[in-house]
Residue frames as qw, qx, qy, qz and C-alpha x, y, z in Angstrom:
[[0.571, -0.663, -0.019, 0.483, -8.04, -14.97, 33.57],
 [0.508, 0.685, 0.037, 0.521, -6.31, -11.91, 32.20],
 [0.588, -0.617, -0.165, 0.495, -3.57, -10.42, 34.35],
 [0.051, 0.952, -0.069, -0.294, -1.80, -7.07, 34.07],
 [0.214, -0.626, 0.642, 0.388, 1.40, -8.66, 32.78],
 [0.646, 0.240, 0.714, 0.125, -0.32, -10.82, 30.14],
 [0.191, 0.554, -0.340, -0.735, 0.27, -9.96, 26.49],
 [0.824, 0.407, 0.332, -0.212, -0.62, -11.40, 23.11],
 [0.362, -0.256, 0.672, 0.592, 1.30, -12.87, 20.20],
 [0.469, 0.419, -0.173, -0.758, -0.07, -11.82, 16.84],
 [0.240, 0.141, -0.917, -0.285, 0.09, -15.46, 15.73],
 [0.167, 0.272, 0.844, -0.430, -2.90, -16.04, 18.01],
 [0.436, 0.531, 0.155, -0.710, -5.07, -13.91, 15.70],
 [0.576, 0.110, 0.762, 0.275, -5.81, -16.57, 13.11],
 [0.437, 0.758, 0.475, 0.096, -7.86, -14.30, 10.83],
 [0.101, 0.993, -0.056, -0.022, -5.47, -11.33, 11.01],
 [0.680, -0.564, 0.317, 0.344, -1.99, -12.76, 11.55],
 [0.659, 0.207, 0.426, 0.584, -0.93, -12.47, 7.89],
 [0.161, 0.785, 0.212, 0.560, -1.80, -8.76, 7.81],
 [0.472, -0.067, -0.458, 0.750, 0.40, -6.80, 10.20],
 [0.153, -0.257, 0.033, -0.954, -1.75, -3.68, 10.26],
 [0.690, -0.367, -0.361, -0.509, -4.85, -5.71, 11.12],
 [0.762, -0.211, -0.552, 0.265, -3.06, -7.87, 13.70],
 [0.330, 0.010, -0.372, 0.867, -1.44, -4.95, 15.50],
 [0.314, -0.310, -0.121, -0.889, -4.64, -2.95, 15.25],
 [0.740, -0.387, -0.483, -0.265, -6.54, -5.75, 16.91],
 [0.634, -0.174, -0.512, 0.553, -3.98, -5.92, 19.73],
 [0.057, 0.146, -0.160, 0.975, -4.41, -2.17, 20.21],
 [0.519, -0.349, -0.310, -0.717, -8.21, -2.42, 20.16],
 [0.796, -0.357, -0.486, -0.040, -8.13, -5.19, 22.76],
 [0.275, -0.877, 0.233, -0.318, -5.85, -3.05, 24.94],
 [0.930, -0.133, -0.121, 0.321, -2.99, -5.47, 25.28],
 [0.231, -0.936, 0.229, 0.135, -0.01, -3.79, 26.91],
 [0.372, -0.484, 0.731, 0.305, 2.51, -6.35, 25.59],
 [0.825, 0.488, 0.035, -0.283, 2.69, -7.71, 22.05],
 [0.501, -0.332, 0.694, 0.397, 4.89, -10.27, 20.32],
 [0.554, 0.589, -0.253, -0.530, 5.04, -9.89, 16.55],
 [0.771, -0.104, 0.629, 0.008, 4.87, -13.51, 15.41],
 [0.464, 0.670, -0.430, -0.389, 6.91, -13.67, 12.22],
 [0.784, -0.224, 0.575, -0.064, 6.90, -17.46, 12.25],
 [0.798, 0.386, 0.365, 0.285, 7.53, -17.77, 8.48],
 [0.453, -0.177, 0.234, 0.842, 10.14, -15.98, 6.41],
 [0.074, 0.531, 0.519, 0.665, 7.44, -14.43, 4.22],
 [0.365, -0.837, -0.404, -0.054, 5.71, -13.05, 7.29],
 [0.559, -0.534, -0.019, 0.634, 9.00, -11.63, 8.55],
 [0.332, 0.126, 0.374, 0.857, 9.64, -9.83, 5.27],
 [0.146, -0.708, -0.501, -0.476, 6.14, -8.37, 5.43],
 [0.520, -0.748, -0.294, 0.289, 6.84, -7.29, 9.01],
 [0.496, -0.232, 0.131, 0.826, 9.98, -5.43, 7.92],
 [0.090, 0.413, 0.455, 0.784, 7.91, -3.54, 5.37],
 [0.373, -0.771, -0.486, -0.177, 5.23, -2.79, 7.96],
 [0.572, -0.623, -0.178, 0.502, 7.76, -1.49, 10.50],
 [0.401, 0.033, 0.245, 0.882, 9.25, 0.80, 7.86],
 [0.115, -0.590, -0.446, -0.664, 5.87, 2.56, 7.73],
 [0.288, -0.457, 0.256, -0.801, 3.66, 4.04, 10.41],
 [0.547, -0.201, -0.809, 0.078, 3.37, 1.13, 12.81],
 [0.465, -0.702, -0.093, -0.531, 1.29, 1.63, 15.97],
 [0.763, -0.081, -0.564, 0.305, 3.79, 0.01, 18.30],
 [0.115, 0.378, -0.374, 0.839, 4.26, 3.05, 20.53],
 [0.631, -0.435, -0.065, -0.639, 1.06, 2.11, 22.31],
 [0.917, -0.195, -0.346, 0.029, 2.61, -1.02, 23.83],
 [0.481, -0.814, 0.323, -0.045, 4.78, -1.19, 26.94],
 [0.446, -0.428, 0.742, 0.259, 6.81, -4.06, 25.47],
 [0.778, 0.524, -0.138, -0.319, 7.28, -5.37, 21.93],
 [0.473, -0.397, 0.748, 0.244, 9.18, -8.49, 20.87],
 [0.632, 0.471, -0.394, -0.473, 9.59, -10.27, 17.53],
 [0.838, -0.119, 0.533, -0.023, 9.37, -14.03, 17.08],
 [0.037, 0.546, -0.665, -0.508, 12.03, -14.91, 14.52],
 [0.777, 0.260, -0.336, -0.463, 11.05, -17.17, 11.62],
 [0.560, -0.300, 0.766, -0.104, 11.03, -20.89, 12.34],
 [0.749, 0.422, 0.507, 0.062, 9.83, -21.87, 8.86],
 [0.125, -0.692, 0.373, 0.605, 12.52, -20.93, 6.36],
 [0.818, 0.556, 0.144, 0.016, 13.00, -21.02, 2.60],
 [0.339, 0.779, -0.469, 0.242, 16.55, -19.67, 2.96],
 [0.691, 0.027, -0.623, 0.365, 19.22, -21.10, 5.27],
 [0.547, -0.745, -0.316, 0.216, 19.42, -20.43, 9.03],
 [0.541, -0.235, 0.060, 0.805, 22.69, -18.58, 8.37],
 [0.114, 0.381, 0.382, 0.834, 21.02, -16.25, 5.88],
 [0.384, -0.748, -0.455, -0.294, 18.11, -15.65, 8.23],
 [0.619, -0.566, -0.228, 0.494, 20.45, -14.94, 11.14],
 [0.383, -0.001, 0.176, 0.907, 22.27, -12.35, 9.05],
 [0.113, -0.568, -0.460, -0.674, 18.94, -10.76, 8.11],
 [0.529, -0.733, -0.426, 0.042, 17.90, -10.57, 11.76],
 [0.564, -0.422, -0.069, 0.707, 21.16, -8.87, 12.69],
 [0.269, 0.153, 0.327, 0.893, 21.14, -6.49, 9.74],
 [0.167, -0.713, -0.563, -0.383, 17.57, -5.39, 10.44],
 [0.244, 0.134, -0.406, 0.870, 18.75, -3.75, 13.68],
 [0.447, -0.623, -0.434, -0.473, 15.24, -3.79, 15.14],
 [0.053, -0.502, 0.508, -0.698, 15.14, -2.38, 18.70],
 [0.808, -0.291, 0.058, -0.509, 13.14, -5.33, 20.07],
 [0.507, -0.324, 0.796, -0.075, 13.92, -8.64, 21.72],
 [0.607, 0.328, -0.565, -0.453, 14.09, -11.45, 19.16],
 [0.787, -0.203, 0.501, -0.296, 12.64, -14.82, 20.18],
 [0.383, 0.532, -0.711, -0.255, 14.68, -17.66, 18.69],
 [0.980, -0.090, 0.009, -0.179, 14.25, -21.41, 18.38],
 [0.353, -0.703, 0.604, 0.131, 17.54, -22.93, 19.58],
 [0.782, 0.085, 0.598, 0.152, 17.24, -26.04, 17.41],
 [0.591, 0.741, 0.260, 0.187, 17.29, -23.82, 14.32],
 [0.199, 0.926, -0.150, 0.285, 19.68, -21.04, 15.32],
 [0.779, -0.595, 0.104, 0.168, 22.12, -22.70, 17.71],
 [0.766, -0.036, 0.255, 0.589, 25.08, -22.59, 15.30],
 [0.327, 0.784, 0.246, 0.467, 24.55, -19.03, 14.08],
 [0.551, -0.313, -0.250, 0.732, 27.32, -17.05, 15.77],
 [0.110, 0.395, 0.226, 0.883, 26.18, -13.89, 13.99],
 [0.441, -0.703, -0.457, -0.322, 23.30, -13.73, 16.47],
 [0.591, -0.375, -0.358, 0.618, 25.76, -12.88, 19.25],
 [0.171, 0.246, 0.114, 0.947, 25.58, -9.37, 17.80],
 [0.404, -0.628, -0.437, -0.501, 22.05, -9.12, 19.20],
 [0.072, 0.322, -0.610, 0.720, 23.50, -9.34, 22.71],
 [0.215, 0.128, 0.744, -0.619, 20.73, -9.22, 25.34],
 [0.583, 0.281, -0.041, -0.761, 18.06, -8.95, 22.63],
 [0.513, 0.153, -0.808, -0.246, 18.61, -12.60, 21.66],
 [0.583, -0.215, 0.509, -0.595, 16.01, -14.59, 23.60],
 [0.321, 0.151, -0.906, -0.232, 16.04, -18.37, 23.24],
 [0.738, -0.168, 0.081, -0.649, 12.86, -20.37, 23.81],
 [0.364, -0.204, 0.903, -0.104, 12.76, -23.89, 25.25],
 [0.408, 0.160, -0.652, -0.619, 11.40, -26.37, 22.71],
 [0.829, -0.084, 0.168, -0.527, 8.58, -28.92, 22.68],
 [0.762, -0.230, 0.605, -0.019, 8.86, -32.68, 22.58],
 [0.831, 0.503, 0.231, 0.060, 9.10, -32.96, 18.79],
 [0.278, 0.891, -0.347, 0.091, 12.33, -30.98, 18.59],
 [0.894, 0.087, -0.321, 0.301, 15.67, -32.78, 18.77],
 [0.504, 0.030, -0.309, 0.806, 17.42, -29.92, 20.59],
 [0.082, -0.383, 0.039, -0.919, 16.51, -27.08, 22.93],
 [0.651, -0.485, -0.458, -0.362, 14.29, -28.97, 25.33],
 [0.797, -0.395, -0.372, 0.265, 16.53, -29.64, 28.34],
 [0.388, -0.892, 0.117, 0.199, 18.62, -27.79, 30.88],
 [0.670, -0.273, 0.453, 0.521, 21.71, -29.25, 29.25],
 [0.482, 0.554, 0.469, 0.491, 20.69, -28.04, 25.78],
 [0.003, -0.959, -0.172, -0.226, 20.03, -24.51, 26.97],
 [0.575, -0.708, 0.218, 0.347, 23.22, -24.45, 29.04],
 [0.640, 0.079, 0.464, 0.607, 25.03, -25.12, 25.76],
 [0.239, 0.791, 0.380, 0.417, 23.14, -22.26, 24.11],
 [0.258, -0.964, -0.029, -0.051, 23.92, -19.79, 26.86],
 [0.694, -0.426, 0.310, 0.491, 27.54, -20.87, 26.85],
 [0.515, 0.299, 0.471, 0.651, 27.67, -19.93, 23.18],
 [0.006, -0.668, -0.260, -0.697, 25.54, -16.78, 23.58],
 [0.410, -0.206, -0.636, 0.621, 26.42, -15.55, 27.08],
 [0.112, 0.062, 0.173, -0.977, 24.35, -12.36, 26.91],
 [0.382, -0.234, -0.657, -0.606, 21.19, -14.08, 25.66],
 [0.449, -0.138, 0.464, -0.751, 17.95, -14.39, 27.62],
 [0.050, 0.145, 0.988, 0.013, 15.29, -17.07, 28.12],
 [0.578, -0.081, -0.135, -0.800, 11.69, -17.25, 26.99],
 [0.219, -0.042, 0.940, -0.259, 10.06, -19.98, 29.07],
 [0.571, -0.034, -0.462, -0.678, 7.34, -21.72, 27.07],
 [0.459, -0.203, 0.713, -0.490, 5.29, -23.53, 29.70],
 [0.873, 0.273, 0.085, -0.395, 3.24, -25.43, 27.12],
 [0.623, 0.534, -0.569, 0.040, 6.47, -26.76, 25.63],
 [0.141, -0.416, 0.788, -0.432, 7.56, -27.79, 29.11],
 [0.737, -0.002, 0.431, -0.521, 4.32, -29.76, 29.52],
 [0.853, 0.396, -0.247, -0.235, 4.90, -31.77, 26.33],
 [0.471, 0.478, -0.693, 0.263, 8.22, -32.91, 27.75],
 [0.239, -0.011, -0.803, 0.545, 7.21, -33.34, 31.39],
 [0.371, -0.601, -0.565, -0.426, 3.58, -33.55, 32.54],
 [0.554, -0.582, -0.443, 0.398, 4.66, -32.75, 36.12],
 [0.162, 0.946, 0.023, 0.280, 6.18, -29.44, 34.93],
 [0.712, -0.597, 0.105, 0.355, 9.25, -30.15, 37.06],
 [0.657, 0.252, 0.257, 0.663, 11.37, -29.42, 34.00],
 [0.076, 0.852, 0.192, 0.480, 10.08, -25.85, 34.08],
 [0.540, -0.838, 0.071, 0.000, 11.28, -25.36, 37.65],
 [0.806, -0.210, 0.253, 0.492, 14.64, -26.86, 36.70],
 [0.471, 0.557, 0.252, 0.636, 14.94, -24.40, 33.81],
 [0.185, -0.916, -0.071, -0.350, 14.11, -21.52, 36.13],
 [0.735, -0.630, 0.122, 0.217, 16.58, -22.71, 38.73],
 [0.740, -0.003, 0.295, 0.605, 19.32, -22.86, 36.12],
 [0.320, 0.279, 0.340, 0.839, 18.45, -19.78, 34.07],
 [0.119, -0.801, -0.571, 0.131, 15.96, -17.73, 36.08],
 [0.249, -0.657, 0.023, 0.711, 18.26, -14.72, 36.00],
 [0.136, -0.097, 0.604, 0.779, 17.92, -14.76, 32.21],
 [0.185, 0.562, 0.806, 0.001, 14.11, -14.97, 32.13],
 [0.022, -0.079, 0.183, 0.980, 12.72, -12.25, 29.87],
 [0.600, 0.034, -0.063, -0.797, 9.21, -13.46, 29.07],
 [0.441, 0.041, 0.877, -0.184, 6.86, -16.46, 29.18],
 [0.385, 0.036, -0.615, -0.687, 4.89, -18.13, 26.38],
 [0.443, 0.115, 0.723, -0.518, 1.42, -19.46, 27.20],
 [0.555, 0.143, -0.456, -0.680, -1.00, -21.58, 25.21],
 [0.888, -0.031, 0.378, -0.261, -3.00, -24.71, 25.18],
 [0.205, 0.564, -0.747, -0.286, -1.11, -27.50, 23.47],
 [0.959, 0.057, -0.120, -0.250, -1.59, -31.01, 22.16],
 [0.808, -0.429, 0.358, 0.186, 0.85, -33.80, 23.13],
 [0.773, 0.310, 0.303, 0.464, 2.33, -33.63, 19.62],
 [0.399, -0.255, 0.039, 0.880, 3.24, -29.97, 20.08],
 [0.049, 0.525, 0.495, 0.690, 0.41, -28.31, 18.15],
 [0.027, 0.093, 0.402, -0.910, -0.75, -25.16, 19.90],
 [0.160, -0.568, -0.735, -0.334, -4.47, -24.78, 20.50],
 [0.262, -0.727, -0.112, -0.625, -6.76, -22.26, 22.17],
 [0.220, 0.196, -0.696, 0.655, -5.79, -21.54, 25.77],
 [0.547, -0.560, -0.529, -0.328, -8.35, -22.58, 28.37],
 [0.436, -0.723, 0.274, -0.460, -8.82, -21.76, 32.03],
 [0.966, -0.242, 0.087, 0.016, -7.87, -25.38, 32.74],
 [0.743, 0.415, -0.160, 0.500, -4.54, -24.82, 31.00],
 [0.032, 0.722, -0.267, 0.638, -3.84, -21.75, 33.11],
 [0.743, -0.559, 0.190, -0.315, -4.77, -23.61, 36.29],
 [0.973, 0.023, -0.027, 0.227, -2.40, -26.41, 35.33],
 [0.588, 0.491, -0.159, 0.623, 0.42, -23.95, 34.66],
 [0.299, -0.896, -0.048, -0.324, -0.24, -21.81, 37.74],
 [0.778, -0.561, 0.075, 0.272, 2.47, -23.29, 40.02],
 [0.674, 0.094, 0.231, 0.695, 5.09, -22.51, 37.37],
 [0.147, 0.741, 0.256, 0.603, 3.59, -19.15, 36.44],
 [0.497, -0.854, -0.150, -0.005, 3.68, -18.10, 40.10],
 [0.698, -0.393, 0.166, 0.576, 7.48, -18.08, 39.77],
 [0.439, 0.224, 0.422, 0.761, 7.34, -15.81, 36.71],
 [0.005, 0.857, 0.502, -0.118, 5.20, -12.88, 37.81],
 [0.259, -0.726, 0.111, 0.627, 7.99, -10.37, 37.23],
 [0.131, -0.215, 0.636, 0.730, 8.05, -10.84, 33.44],
 [0.583, 0.248, -0.108, -0.766, 5.38, -10.58, 30.72],
 [0.518, 0.111, 0.848, -0.018, 3.31, -13.63, 29.79],
 [0.316, 0.355, -0.426, -0.770, 2.59, -13.79, 26.05],
 [0.737, 0.243, 0.549, -0.308, -0.39, -15.78, 24.85],
 [0.048, -0.276, 0.757, 0.591, 0.43, -17.71, 21.67],
 [0.184, -0.364, -0.826, -0.390, -3.20, -18.83, 21.39],
 [0.307, -0.447, -0.026, -0.840, -6.27, -16.86, 22.43],
 [0.178, 0.035, 0.799, -0.574, -8.18, -17.38, 25.66],
 [0.624, 0.065, -0.256, -0.736, -11.31, -19.18, 24.49],
 [0.714, -0.107, 0.608, -0.330, -13.28, -22.38, 24.81],
 [0.822, 0.499, -0.114, -0.250, -12.79, -23.52, 21.22],
 [0.842, -0.263, 0.401, 0.246, -10.11, -25.75, 19.79],
 [0.604, 0.792, -0.075, 0.048, -8.58, -23.87, 16.86],
 [0.829, -0.200, 0.110, 0.510, -4.92, -24.60, 16.25],
 [0.120, 0.965, -0.165, -0.164, -2.30, -21.91, 15.72],
 [0.848, 0.379, -0.162, 0.334, 1.16, -22.03, 14.16],
 [0.072, -0.895, 0.296, -0.326, 2.91, -19.86, 16.77]]
């Protein structure tokens, strides 16, 4: 299944994700209309900044977002300052467990998009956690990760509760296959069928694949 509002995260491109020109070029070649630039590590983010300073091909996409680093060698405070100072014109996807105390991110306003977390995270999984986040960052938006929802609640009821509480903030959806321990894997048709009741409530926003649509089992770090 590939729908008109489905996009791709560059972290899904296992062979190209460390080379921004190759990853973006592949997204262009595959005619994705939406792309998330998956800068999951600080090194990858610094390489992204260099890439964006050149002749990036991003004008071909209808929507671009950036996944902020979740693997840091500096402190969250230093990374938050770097994200603000970069002044990129894209939504920035943030892990609330990592960035919840970084008031500097309020400068991003509506471009700050917090993602619900998987079962291995201590914070950012529940309605209560995200209510705290949006109390601190009142202009921020939500990225609903349905695979993360599944690790916390096999019935997916949690996803509906998150939408009921924060549906007016929904900016995009993350999709992937996932293992119970939170490791992303290739997205299958069975995964999409499982998620369909929740996805049917999210048709007005882009769905970003964090792992490719395939029958294999390769793991990603997105």
